Structures are given as structure tokens and as C-alpha cells.
C-alpha positions as CSV (number, residue, x, y, z in Angstrom):
1,H,-2.7,-17.1,11.1
2,L,0.6,-18.0,9.5
3,N,-0.6,-21.6,9.0
4,R,-2.9,-20.5,6.3
5,P,-1.0,-20.0,3.0
6,D,-3.1,-17.0,1.8
7,N,-2.5,-15.2,5.1
8,A,1.2,-16.0,5.1
9,N,1.6,-14.8,1.5
10,R,-0.3,-11.6,2.3
11,I,1.8,-10.9,5.3
12,R,5.0,-11.6,3.4
13,T,4.0,-9.3,0.6
14,L,3.2,-6.5,3.0
15,L,6.5,-6.9,4.9
16,L,8.5,-6.8,1.6
17,A,6.5,-3.8,0.4
18,G,7.3,-2.0,3.7
19,L,11.0,-2.8,3.4
20,R,11.1,-1.6,-0.2
21,S,9.3,1.6,0.7
22,A,11.8,2.2,3.5
23,V,14.8,1.7,1.2
24,L,13.3,4.0,-1.5
25,W,12.5,6.6,1.2
26,R,16.1,6.6,2.4
27,Q,17.6,6.6,-1.2
28,K,15.5,9.7,-2.0
29,G,16.9,11.5,1.1
30,G,14.1,10.9,3.5
31,G,14.7,10.3,7.2
32,R,12.9,10.0,10.5
33,L,13.1,13.7,11.1
34,T,11.5,14.5,7.7
35,L,8.8,12.0,8.4
36,L,8.0,13.6,11.8
37,L,8.2,17.2,10.7
38,R,6.3,16.8,7.4
39,R,3.8,14.2,8.4
40,K,0.7,16.3,7.7
41,A,2.0,17.4,4.3
42,L,2.9,13.9,3.3
43,L,-0.5,12.6,4.4
44,A,-2.2,15.3,2.4
45,Q,-0.2,14.5,-0.7
46,A,-0.9,10.8,-0.3
47,Q,-4.6,11.4,0.1
48,A,-4.6,13.6,-3.0
49,M,-2.9,10.9,-5.0
50,L,-5.4,8.3,-3.8
51,D,-8.3,10.7,-4.7
52,S,-6.9,11.1,-8.2
53,L,-7.0,7.4,-8.9
54,P,-10.0,6.1,-11.0
55,Q,-12.6,4.3,-9.0
56,T,-12.6,0.5,-9.6
57,P,-15.0,-2.0,-8.2
58,S,-13.7,-4.2,-5.4
59,P,-13.4,-8.0,-6.1
60,E,-16.2,-8.6,-3.6
61,T,-18.7,-6.6,-5.7
62,L,-17.8,-8.1,-9.0
63,E,-20.1,-10.7,-10.4
64,P,-18.6,-14.1,-11.2
65,H,-18.0,-14.8,-14.9
66,S,-20.0,-17.4,-16.5
67,D,-18.4,-19.5,-19.3
68,A,-21.7,-20.9,-20.5
């Protein structure tokens, strides 16, 4: 899978995003115990944030642009 540049780029991006999230979590005072004890509350808050985002069509459902 890593031989394909698009997959390698996607994996690299996800790994860096995970590292950045972990650093920000720790900088804001988060820890493993907080994550374990408040998991349901954190999931509920994350879901509420996702639900509040405006719905946008996925790239697969968009029609290609015609320059003609």
C-alpha cells in the first residue's frame, strides 16, 4: 500500500494529524486518565460538533466541471 503515492501521502497526513492532536491534548492538560474517564462525554461532544457542521456533498457525488 505504501508503494502508491496517494496512499503514502494519506497515511503520512493521518499520522501527522494524530501526533498533532496528541501534542495539543497534552498541552491543554489532557491525559490518559482523562481520556478513559470522560470517554463518553468526549464522544458526545465530538458528535455534537460534527452534527453542527453544514452538510456538503462528497467529492464522489459531485459532477465533473465542463469547460466547454
